[in-house]
MIRO-603410 format. One line per 3 residues: number of its first residue (from 1); their letters; for each residue x, y, z of N, C-alpha, C. Coordinates in steps of 0.05 Angstrom, whole numbers, plus 5000, padded with zeros to 4 digits. Atoms other than C-alpha are relative to their C-alpha. Example, Ala and Ser with C-alpha at 12.3 -4.5 7.8 and 13.67 -1.06 7.14 Angstrom:
2
1) as) 5018:4976:5000:5246:4910:5156:5018:5024:5000  4984:4976:4999:5273:4979:5143:4985:5022:5014
! end
This chain:
377
1) mrr) 4988:5014:4989:1308:8341:7503:5003:4978:4990  4986:5030:5003:1340:8274:7492:4986:4989:5025  5005:5015:4979:1303:8223:7522:5009:4977:5002
4) rfq) 4983:5028:4996:1324:8157:7552:4983:4986:4981  5007:5018:5017:1324:8107:7495:4995:4970:5013  5026:5022:4987:1283:8044:7509:5004:4979:4976
7) kgc) 4999:5039:5012:1281:7961:7486:4979:4998:5002  5031:5012:4999:1214:7953:7505:5006:4979:5021  5000:5014:4980:1197:7899:7553:4980:4977:4987
10) fvt) 5018:5008:5029:1172:7840:7509:4984:4977:5025  5019:5027:4985:1112:7791:7545:4988:4991:4986  5013:5014:5008:1074:7729:7529:4974:4995:5032
13) eag) 5020:5013:4984:1011:7727:7565:4968:5005:4990  5013:5002:5004:0950:7708:7561:4983:4986:4961  5005:5012:5025:0960:7679:7494:5008:5022:4972
16) syy) 4992:4982:5014:0983:7738:7461:5029:5015:5010  4975:4988:4990:1051:7777:7453:5001:5027:5004  5007:4970:4996:1052:7844:7484:5035:5012:4995
19) vmy) 4968:4975:5001:1114:7902:7484:4984:5015:5017  5010:4966:4984:1110:7960:7543:5031:5010:4998  4977:4973:5007:1148:8020:7540:4988:5027:5018
22) yad) 5004:4976:4988:1138:8085:7562:5001:5017:4981  4996:4981:5027:1112:8144:7516:4989:5027:5013  5006:4975:4984:1097:8215:7532:4969:5004:4999
25) dgn) 5019:4992:5000:1038:8239:7559:4986:5012:4992  5014:4979:5014:1026:8303:7527:4992:5016:5020  4993:4982:4983:1042:8338:7593:5023:5007:5013
28) ggt) 4977:5005:4992:1106:8335:7592:5009:4972:5019  4992:5028:4994:1110:8271:7632:5004:4975:4978  5005:5025:5015:1102:8196:7610:4981:4984:5008
31) krv) 5020:5012:4985:1058:8141:7619:5015:4977:4987  5000:5029:5018:1063:8066:7607:4989:4985:4990  5014:5012:5008:1036:8040:7557:5006:4956:4989
34) krt) 4992:5032:4998:1025:7965:7543:4975:4993:4957  5016:5003:5017:1013:7948:7464:5006:4975:4982  5003:5020:5011:0989:7887:7436:5030:4991:4976
37) lgr) 4982:5001:5029:1038:7850:7374:4994:4980:4980  5014:5011:5017:0995:7796:7358:4993:4979:5009  5004:5034:4982:0961:7725:7383:5025:4980:5001
40) cse) 4980:5027:5003:1010:7660:7392:4996:4984:4982  5021:5008:5018:0965:7630:7345:5002:4998:4979  5001:4987:5032:0975:7671:7291:5025:5011:4985
43) ise) 4986:4996:5007:1037:7696:7292:5025:4986:5015  4987:5017:4993:1108:7662:7307:5025:5025:5031  4992:4985:4980:1150:7692:7373:5023:5015:4983
46) raa) 4973:4986:5018:1211:7717:7316:4989:5025:4991  5005:4986:5022:1160:7753:7271:4987:5027:5027  5015:4981:4990:1129:7787:7341:5020:5017:5011
49) rrt) 4976:4980:4993:1204:7807:7364:4997:5020:4989  5004:4969:5037:1208:7845:7289:4988:5021:5001  5019:4984:4999:1144:7873:7304:5010:5026:5032
52) lae) 4995:4990:4973:1169:7894:7372:5029:5022:4991  4972:4979:5010:1238:7924:7345:4990:5023:4991  5015:4978:5029:1194:7962:7291:4988:5016:5008
55) cmd) 5014:4973:4986:1157:8000:7341:5020:5010:5022  4975:4983:4985:1212:8014:7390:5018:5016:4986  4980:4974:5013:1252:8047:7337:4982:5011:4992
58) qvn) 5013:4978:4997:1190:8084:7323:4994:5026:5020  5006:4984:4970:1174:8107:7396:5028:5011:5010  4977:4980:4981:1249:8128:7411:5010:5020:4962
61) rer) 4989:4990:5020:1257:8165:7343:4989:5023:5007  5020:4979:4998:1191:8198:7357:5011:5010:5028  4990:4979:4968:1220:8218:7434:5031:5006:4994
64) gsl) 4967:4990:5006:1288:8232:7403:5025:4985:5015  4982:5017:4987:1324:8167:7438:5015:4994:4978  4995:5015:5013:1374:8141:7415:5023:4986:5015
67) apv) 4989:5021:4971:1420:8087:7446:5034:5002:5003  4970:4984:4986:1479:8107:7487:5033:4984:4978  4979:5007:5015:1541:8098:7435:5029:4996:5020
70) vkg) 4979:5004:4970:1604:8073:7485:5021:5006:4976  4972:4992:5007:1669:8098:7464:5009:4969:4975  4991:5015:5017:1700:8063:7403:4980:4972:4987
73) etf) 5014:5014:5008:1634:8023:7382:4980:5008:4977  5022:4999:5017:1611:8061:7331:5009:4988:4969  5002:5005:5030:1603:8038:7248:5025:5003:4988
76) ava) 4980:4996:5008:1659:8066:7227:5030:4988:5020  4973:5017:4980:1703:8039:7279:5010:4969:4995  5009:5035:5003:1677:7968:7272:5010:4994:4975
79) adk) 4985:5012:5025:1695:7967:7196:5024:5005:4993  4972:5001:5003:1762:7988:7202:5004:4982:5025  5004:5027:4997:1765:7930:7250:4995:4976:4991
82) wkq) 5009:5016:5022:1734:7887:7201:5010:5003:4979  4973:5001:5020:1786:7911:7145:5030:4982:5005  4963:5013:4985:1850:7895:7189:4988:4970:5002
85) aia) 5003:5034:4994:1820:7821:7210:4992:4988:4979  5009:5024:5022:1772:7793:7159:5011:5014:4972  4998:4991:5021:1785:7837:7099:5030:4974:4982
88) pnl) 4974:5013:5006:1859:7807:7089:4992:4967:4992  5013:5027:5015:1826:7735:7076:4990:5001:4980  5017:5004:5025:1779:7747:7025:5019:5004:4976
91) sps) 4994:4998:5026:1794:7749:6955:4998:5025:4993  4999:4975:5008:1811:7815:6918:4974:5016:4994  5016:4991:5005:1758:7823:6885:4971:5002:5021
94) tvr) 5026:4992:4977:1709:7819:6939:5004:5022:5020  5003:4982:4976:1739:7864:6985:5003:5029:4981  5005:4972:5016:1745:7915:6922:4960:5001:5003
97) ams) 5032:4992:5003:1662:7910:6921:4997:5007:5025  5015:4996:4970:1650:7913:6997:5013:5025:5006  4985:4968:4993:1707:7972:7004:4978:5024:4986
100) shl) 5026:4992:5020:1655:7996:6946:4980:5016:5013  5028:5003:4994:1597:7992:6980:5005:5020:5029  4995:4978:4976:1629:8025:7054:5002:5029:4985
103) rah) 4997:4980:5011:1649:8081:7017:4977:5021:4991  5032:4980:5020:1596:8104:6969:4986:5000:5019  5029:4995:4995:1539:8083:7010:4998:4997:5038
106) ilp) 5004:5009:4967:1549:8057:7084:5011:5023:5012  4992:4993:4987:1599:8094:7109:4980:5037:5004  5023:4970:5011:1566:8166:7089:4975:4999:5020
109) rfg) 5025:5006:4977:1496:8136:7130:5002:4999:5023  5008:5015:4971:1520:8095:7185:5027:5015:5006  4971:5006:4981:1599:8124:7201:4998:5008:5024
112) rag) 4994:4979:4975:1588:8165:7262:4968:4983:5017  5018:5011:4985:1529:8120:7289:5006:4977:5019  4998:5014:4984:1527:8076:7341:4988:4966:4995
115) lqe) 5001:5028:5016:1524:7993:7324:4963:4996:5017  5026:5017:4992:1468:7995:7376:4973:5016:4988  5023:4985:5020:1420:8053:7333:4999:4988:4972
118) mgv) 5003:5016:5032:1423:8007:7275:4986:4974:5002  5013:5027:4995:1365:7971:7281:4982:4997:4980  5013:5008:5029:1311:7943:7234:4983:5026:4979
121) gel) 5003:4968:5020:1282:8017:7221:5011:5011:4985  4992:4980:5015:1335:8050:7207:5012:4979:4979  4991:5026:5023:1365:7983:7161:4988:5003:4978
124) qqf) 5017:5005:5020:1304:7980:7128:5001:5026:4981  5000:4980:5018:1294:8052:7112:5029:5005:4980  4970:5007:5008:1373:8044:7090:4997:4988:4974
127) atd) 5001:5029:5023:1353:7988:7038:4984:5019:4985  5029:4993:5011:1289:8023:7022:5013:5031:4982  4988:4980:5013:1331:8084:6998:5023:4993:4981
130) lrk) 4980:5011:5016:1384:8049:6962:4995:4988:4980  5014:5010:5024:1330:8017:6917:4997:5024:4980  5006:4971:5018:1319:8084:6888:5019:5008:4989
133) iis) 4973:4995:5015:1386:8091:6863:5023:4975:4994  4973:5015:5020:1425:8027:6854:4973:4976:4999  5022:5027:5015:1386:7954:6826:5001:4986:5031
136) rrt) 5012:5017:4971:1353:7906:6886:5024:4984:5001  4979:5017:4986:1411:7857:6884:5026:5014:5004  4970:4977:4984:1467:7913:6893:4988:5004:5020
139) amh) 5009:4982:4967:1424:7941:6952:5004:4979:5013  4996:5017:4981:1422:7872:6976:5037:4991:5012  4967:5004:5004:1504:7864:6963:5013:5020:5028
142) vie) 4991:4975:4985:1510:7929:7001:4995:4997:5036  5013:5007:4968:1463:7909:7065:5022:4976:5011  4980:5014:5006:1510:7843:7055:5027:5011:5026
145) tvf) 4974:4981:4993:1567:7893:7068:4995:5009:5028  5002:4998:4976:1532:7919:7129:5001:4979:5022  5001:5022:4988:1524:7853:7162:5020:4982:5006
148) avt) 4976:5003:4996:1589:7830:7148:5019:5011:5027  4980:4994:4970:1620:7884:7197:4977:4998:5023  5001:4999:4972:1571:7882:7254:4996:4967:5007
151) nya) 5000:5024:4994:1567:7803:7252:5023:4994:5015  4986:5010:4981:1641:7808:7265:5007:5014:5025  4992:4984:4976:1640:7865:7317:4985:4985:5011
154) kri) 5011:5017:4980:1584:7820:7352:5025:4984:5008  4977:5023:4988:1641:7764:7355:5020:5007:5011  4986:4982:4984:1687:7812:7389:4990:5010:5018
157) gvk) 5015:4984:4970:1638:7825:7443:4993:5041:4994  5028:4973:5010:1607:7895:7410:4976:4993:5000  5033:5004:5001:1537:7900:7428:4989:5014:4978
160) vnk) 5017:4990:5019:1498:7908:7373:4976:4987:4996  5022:5008:5001:1427:7907:7352:4992:4973:4990  4997:5035:5013:1395:7841:7337:4979:5003:4971
163) vef) 5021:5003:5022:1376:7846:7263:5015:4976:4981  4997:5016:5021:1369:7798:7211:5000:4998:4974  5001:4996:5025:1376:7792:7142:4971:4993:4990
166) adl) 5016:5005:5006:1308:7765:7134:4979:5022:5007  5029:4973:4991:1283:7825:7171:4988:5015:4985  5015:4977:5027:1282:7866:7107:4996:4994:4981
169) efg) 5011:5001:5027:1246:7875:7048:5011:5017:4986  4993:5002:5027:1272:7890:6985:4993:5004:4972  5015:4988:5027:1216:7899:6937:4999:4959:4981
172) mkq) 4995:5018:5024:1201:7850:6880:5017:4996:4985  4968:5007:5020:1255:7814:6844:4985:4999:4972  5009:4998:5029:1248:7832:6770:5013:4978:4982
175) rtd) 4987:5017:5023:1253:7779:6721:5012:5002:4976  4983:4986:5028:1317:7783:6672:5006:4989:4989  4989:5018:5016:1339:7732:6624:5031:5003:4996
178) rpf) 4967:4992:4997:1413:7717:6636:5004:4990:4963  4995:5016:5034:1443:7709:6561:5013:4983:5004  4992:5025:5000:1467:7641:6549:5017:4995:4975
181) vtr) 4989:5013:5026:1503:7612:6489:4990:4976:4995  4999:5027:5015:1476:7554:6454:5013:4983:4984  4978:5023:5018:1496:7484:6435:4994:5009:4970
184) eqa) 4999:4992:5035:1486:7506:6352:5026:5027:5006  4981:4977:5002:1514:7584:6370:5031:4986:5021  4970:5005:4999:1577:7555:6407:5006:4977:4977
187) rai) 4984:5010:5015:1591:7506:6358:5008:5021:4971  4987:4981:5012:1590:7562:6307:5017:5016:5010  4978:4985:4984:1629:7610:6354:5022:4993:4990
190) iea) 4974:5019:5001:1683:7552:6355:5006:4996:4976  4995:5012:5028:1679:7536:6284:5013:5031:4991  4988:4970:5012:1694:7614:6270:5008:5015:5008
193) ape) 4974:4990:4981:1740:7635:6321:5029:4983:4996  4964:5006:4994:1820:7639:6318:5004:4992:5019  4986:4996:4981:1865:7617:6357:5006:5013:5018
196) pyk) 5000:5020:4987:1875:7617:6424:4964:4994:5007  5032:4994:4993:1804:7640:6426:4980:4974:4999  5023:5031:4996:1776:7572:6399:4998:4979:5010
199) tlf) 4990:5000:4972:1818:7538:6445:4979:5006:5031  5005:4978:4975:1790:7580:6498:4968:4987:5005  5028:4999:5000:1717:7577:6480:4988:4971:5002
202) tia) 4996:5027:5002:1720:7500:6471:4997:4990:5034  4993:5013:4970:1747:7494:6543:4968:5011:5011  5029:4989:4993:1683:7542:6561:4984:4989:5005
205) wft) 5018:5016:5009:1634:7504:6531:4992:4965:5011  4995:5024:4996:1659:7437:6555:4999:4988:5035  5003:5006:4970:1671:7448:6629:4983:5019:5011
208) glr) 5016:4981:4980:1630:7508:6646:5014:5018:5019  4975:4983:4981:1692:7547:6683:4987:5035:5008  5001:4964:4986:1683:7622:6714:5018:5000:4987
211) sge) 4989:4976:5016:1713:7676:6668:5037:4986:5014  4970:5008:4988:1777:7674:6721:5008:4973:5002  4985:5026:4994:1785:7602:6730:5013:4988:4968
214) lla) 4997:4998:5030:1787:7598:6653:5030:5004:4994  4981:4986:5003:1838:7648:6650:5030:4997:5010  4981:5008:4983:1881:7618:6708:5009:4976:4988
217) ltv) 4994:5034:5007:1887:7546:6670:5032:5001:4996  4978:4998:5015:1961:7529:6661:4996:4964:4989  5005:5029:5023:1981:7465:6618:5007:4977:5018
220) adl) 4995:5023:4983:2005:7429:6690:4960:4989:5009  5026:5008:4989:1927:7426:6699:4983:4978:4982  5018:5029:5015:1907:7376:6644:5017:4980:4996
223) dfe) 4986:5030:5004:1919:7304:6649:4981:4987:4992  5003:5017:5027:1913:7270:6578:4996:4968:5020  5005:5039:4996:1925:7196:6620:4974:5002:5012
226) tkt) 5028:5007:4988:1855:7208:6673:4983:5015:4985  5022:4982:5005:1823:7258:6623:4988:5010:5016  5017:4979:4988:1809:7313:6669:5015:5023:5010
229) inv) 4999:4980:4994:1817:7376:6684:5001:5025:5033  4993:4978:4969:1846:7413:6754:4988:5032:4999  5014:4973:4997:1803:7471:6778:5023:5003:5026
232) dka) 4993:4988:4969:1838:7507:6846:5013:5024:4996  4996:4973:5000:1856:7575:6821:4974:5018:4990  5006:4974:5014:1826:7640:6793:5021:5025:4996
235) cdd) 4980:4979:5000:1858:7702:6761:4975:5022:5008  5009:4973:4986:1831:7764:6795:5000:5029:4973  5015:4993:5018:1789:7800:6742:5021:5035:4993
238) str) 4987:4974:4999:1834:7872:6757:5022:5005:4994  4970:5011:4991:1900:7851:6781:5012:4985:4975  5004:5039:5013:1898:7780:6743:5023:4992:5013
241) eir) 4990:5016:4994:1939:7760:6792:4992:4976:5011  5009:5029:4990:1931:7683:6817:4991:4998:5035  5002:5003:4976:1891:7670:6872:4974:4982:5001
244) qpk) 5014:5039:5000:1843:7600:6904:4972:5020:4992  5024:4993:5028:1776:7602:6861:4981:5020:5024  5018:4984:4987:1709:7627:6889:4995:4994:5024
247) tra) 4999:5019:4974:1695:7574:6941:5009:4979:4994  4984:5030:4997:1716:7509:6965:4991:4986:4990  5007:5028:5020:1662:7469:6922:5018:5015:4979
250) sva) 4987:4994:5019:1701:7506:6865:5023:4983:4991  4975:5024:5003:1761:7460:6869:4997:4978:4994  5017:5029:5010:1747:7399:6839:5022:4993:4974
253) klp) 4988:5012:5029:1777:7359:6775:4973:4989:4984  5016:4995:5026:1737:7366:6716:5001:4978:4980  4995:5018:5023:1719:7305:6666:5015:5018:4966
256) mpt) 4991:4987:5016:1758:7319:6600:4991:4987:4974  5012:5014:5024:1716:7294:6542:5022:4998:4977  4970:5005:5017:1739:7266:6484:4999:5022:4975
259) gle) 4985:4978:5017:1726:7327:6438:5017:5019:5007  4985:4972:4976:1757:7374:6493:5027:4993:4993  4984:5012:4998:1814:7327:6492:5016:5004:4977
262) stl) 4983:4998:5039:1836:7329:6415:5000:5028:4995  5002:4974:5000:1820:7402:6414:5031:5008:5012  4965:4988:4982:1881:7417:6471:5022:4984:4987
265) kay) 4973:5008:5013:1920:7370:6441:5001:5013:4976  5003:4992:5023:1921:7403:6381:5008:5028:4998  4996:4960:4999:1921:7483:6405:5038:4989:5010
268) lld) 4968:4998:4990:1992:7456:6448:5014:4990:4982  4986:5010:5018:2019:7422:6395:5019:5027:4984  4992:4987:5024:2006:7478:6342:4993:5029:5004
271) hwk) 5001:4971:4996:1994:7549:6373:5021:5013:5034  4986:4998:4964:2017:7541:6452:5031:5011:5008  4982:4990:4999:2073:7586:6462:5007:4992:5043
274) qnq) 4989:5008:4978:2123:7555:6521:5005:5024:5021  5001:4984:4984:2113:7607:6583:5019:4993:5029  4981:5009:4973:2153:7606:6658:4984:4995:5015
277) ngi) 5018:5015:4986:2090:7595:6684:4982:4982:4987  5008:5022:5018:2062:7551:6644:4962:5005:4992  5031:4994:5002:1993:7588:6630:5003:4997:4977
280) lfp) 5014:5011:5031:1949:7555:6579:4989:5030:4974  5005:4967:5018:1926:7633:6550:5009:5027:5013  4991:4979:4992:1973:7682:6564:5010:5023:4992
283) dkt) 5008:4976:5008:1975:7755:6554:5027:5008:4981  4977:4991:5015:2028:7784:6498:5037:4987:5014  4980:4998:4986:2083:7787:6556:5009:4967:5001
286) gtr) 4999:5038:4993:2070:7707:6573:5007:5002:5028  4996:5003:4978:2078:7726:6644:4976:5006:5006  5038:4987:4975:1997:7746:6670:4983:4984:4974
289) prs) 5022:5010:5020:1933:7708:6635:4995:5023:4985  5013:4978:5021:1902:7749:6585:4980:5004:5022  5015:4991:4985:1848:7795:6612:4970:4991:4992
292) rln) 5027:5000:5016:1776:7780:6610:4993:5012:4981  5012:4978:5002:1760:7844:6589:5003:4995:4965  4995:5008:5028:1802:7829:6523:4990:4982:4985
295) vvr) 4999:5019:5015:1786:7767:6507:4962:5003:4991  5038:4990:5011:1704:7793:6505:5011:5011:4981  4995:4970:5025:1723:7854:6465:5006:4990:4972
298) ngl) 4990:5005:5026:1775:7824:6415:4990:4970:4992  5006:5036:5004:1755:7743:6418:4973:4989:4991  5024:5012:4996:1687:7740:6428:4985:5010:4979
301) hpv) 5009:4985:5011:1643:7802:6406:5011:4999:4969  4998:4995:5023:1669:7802:6345:4997:4978:4975  5013:5028:5009:1656:7727:6322:4972:5007:4995
304) lrk) 5021:5009:4997:1588:7735:6356:4985:5030:4969  5011:4989:5026:1578:7802:6301:4998:4988:4980  4994:5016:5020:1602:7761:6248:4975:4978:4990
307) lgi) 5031:5020:4991:1541:7708:6267:4977:5022:4999  5024:4987:5003:1495:7759:6269:4989:4989:5026  5005:5013:4976:1492:7741:6347:4998:5025:5012
310) ata) 4997:4977:4979:1474:7798:6399:5022:5003:5014  4980:5001:4978:1529:7821:6439:4999:5011:5031  5001:4983:4983:1507:7859:6486:4980:4986:5026
313) htg) 4995:5016:4966:1514:7832:6568:5006:4972:4993  4994:5024:5008:1540:7771:6530:5039:5006:5001  4969:5002:4998:1608:7754:6560:5010:4969:5004
316) lha) 4986:5029:4996:1655:7691:6583:4978:4986:5010  5022:5021:4980:1596:7664:6633:4980:4996:4989  5027:5018:5014:1550:7659:6579:5004:4975:4996
319) wrh) 4990:5027:5004:1579:7598:6562:4991:4974:5029  5015:5022:4980:1573:7573:6631:4973:4994:5003  5027:5006:5000:1503:7585:6637:4989:4981:4980
322) gla) 5010:5007:5031:1496:7558:6565:5003:4976:5010  4999:5037:4990:1526:7481:6594:4972:5007:5010  5020:5007:4982:1477:7487:6651:4978:5005:4990
325) tal) 5026:4998:5009:1418:7500:6609:5000:4979:4973  5003:5011:5022:1444:7449:6556:4991:4969:5015  5004:5017:4980:1447:7400:6618:4973:4992:5017
328) ves) 5010:5001:4992:1388:7411:6641:4978:4996:4977  5011:5015:5019:1356:7397:6572:4999:4976:5001  4992:5026:5003:1384:7338:6570:4996:4979:5020
331) sap) 5016:5018:4978:1353:7311:6632:5026:4992:5011  4987:5009:4980:1413:7313:6670:4996:5000:5029  5004:4996:4970:1409:7300:6744:5003:5024:5015
334) isv) 4986:4971:4992:1416:7362:6784:5017:4997:5027  4980:4999:4978:1465:7333:6832:5023:5000:4971  4980:4997:5019:1504:7323:6760:5012:5029:4989
337) lqk) 5004:4962:4998:1491:7402:6748:5013:5012:5020  4985:4984:4977:1509:7418:6815:5036:4991:4998  4980:5016:4995:1568:7377:6807:5025:5020:4981
340) qmr) 4995:4994:5025:1592:7406:6745:5006:5025:5004  4989:4966:4994:1582:7480:6754:5009:4997:5029  4983:4986:4976:1611:7475:6827:4991:5021:5018
343) had) 5011:4977:4979:1553:7511:6859:5008:4988:5031  5002:4998:4972:1565:7519:6935:4970:4984:5011  5016:4993:4986:1497:7518:6952:4979:4987:4975
346) iat) 5007:5010:5025:1447:7472:6907:4976:5014:4994  5026:4991:5012:1390:7522:6908:5009:5022:4977  4987:4988:5033:1437:7560:6851:4998:4977:4982
349) slr) 5006:5019:5021:1433:7498:6813:4975:5001:4991  5029:4988:4999:1356:7501:6831:4995:5012:4987  5007:4975:5024:1357:7569:6796:5000:4993:4966
352) vyt) 4986:5002:5029:1395:7551:6729:4971:4975:4992  5013:5014:5018:1336:7495:6722:4980:5017:5002  5024:4979:5003:1288:7543:6736:4996:5022:4980
355) hav) 4989:4982:5029:1311:7588:6675:5005:4986:4979  4993:5029:5032:1328:7534:6632:4972:4994:4984  5026:5010:5011:1257:7499:6629:4990:5018:4992
358) aqs) 5011:4977:5012:1228:7570:6627:5002:5003:4971  4992:5002:5022:1272:7574:6566:4992:4979:4979  5009:5019:5023:1260:7523:6534:4972:4991:4992
361) qrd) 5023:5001:4999:1184:7518:6551:4995:5022:4975  5006:4975:5028:1186:7596:6508:5015:4991:4973  4993:5013:5028:1232:7561:6456:4979:4975:4983
364) ame) 5013:5028:5006:1183:7505:6444:4973:5012:4987  5031:4986:5012:1121:7549:6439:4999:5021:4980  5003:4988:5017:1152:7593:6393:4995:4986:4975
367) nss) 4996:5015:5020:1175:7536:6351:4966:4988:4988  5035:5008:4999:1100:7507:6359:4987:5023:4979  5013:4987:5016:1069:7570:6337:5013:5014:4967
370) lql) 4998:4990:5023:1111:7590:6278:4996:4976:4971  5006:5029:5022:1105:7513:6248:4965:5011:4994  5024:4985:5012:1020:7540:6246:5004:5012:4988
373) vrn) 5002:4990:5008:1029:7595:6228:5018:4998:4964  4982:5012:5023:1077:7563:6159:4974:4975:4985  5013:5013:5015:1023:7512:6154:4973:5009:4990
376) gq) 5023:4973:5009:0964:7571:6155:5009:5012:4972  4998:4979:5028:1001:7600:6088:5002:4972:4986
! end
């Protein structure tokens, strides 16, 4: 028999947090239960309420209780409303990713569920199950899509369970070294690359532009009087349509160093072919930017193989990360790194610092050990 859904009563009494609820007494009836959540001096109220939510999720599951679903308040309905009202305002690549999350993982699990049924316990189990089949980072992105839908539902007046991203655990983050182009590699690649890749890679190294921003550049974005490059758009990776950049912080005027200036002038004079949109690196039709995949496959990887540099996981973003690493190694202030990389959150810049310093430490110790071996010989 389906039992009444309970939220539990949160009580602070005698220096402790408690939850009060009804449980089966084993004789077909119920009894009132008072359970300690923790002492006020040892845990925060937020932590206690999180424990309460987990406790009541378990109690309701054991009793066969489900939150009452009001007509029109299932997750599937909320997702449809989100697609109509919010999705059109997002970048096409973001919408594609979130739609994929909904189709492949979320709707099969929660499509018919009421929003009030999606508590800490349900979402934590979902996150744990996701980690068995996809990476930690992807699982986090899937859960972020869940919250995007539920947060919008809450804003339009639908009752949802109070769950926050911080309430969930995704396991330990596995350390992965992101590939990046070193200063020496950048010089060798640029020297060996034919046009237009030579100029494209030079811009990538001197600016740290994301691939979509790099491929969306037009001649009008180059200001040789002020020696700046205007960044205010990006090329969609799938459709190659020009759209707004990743974040507001991405819009900027970046400096054009002397070495980059001379390369750009030579490219425009000797290699660039005029096209109706003024695209700096157009495809063969001259109407759209080049494809990132083709640039990597036909322009970058052949040169890497020629130079004996690993191609695995090395794409245009390796240039961006390479510049960030070079800035760190040259003792550039964190504010300069954030401004050049145009990170919306300084925490992202700090993560780059941590990675680059760790890599520099490994390189220094490797060189030291090699020197010791040579001296020993």
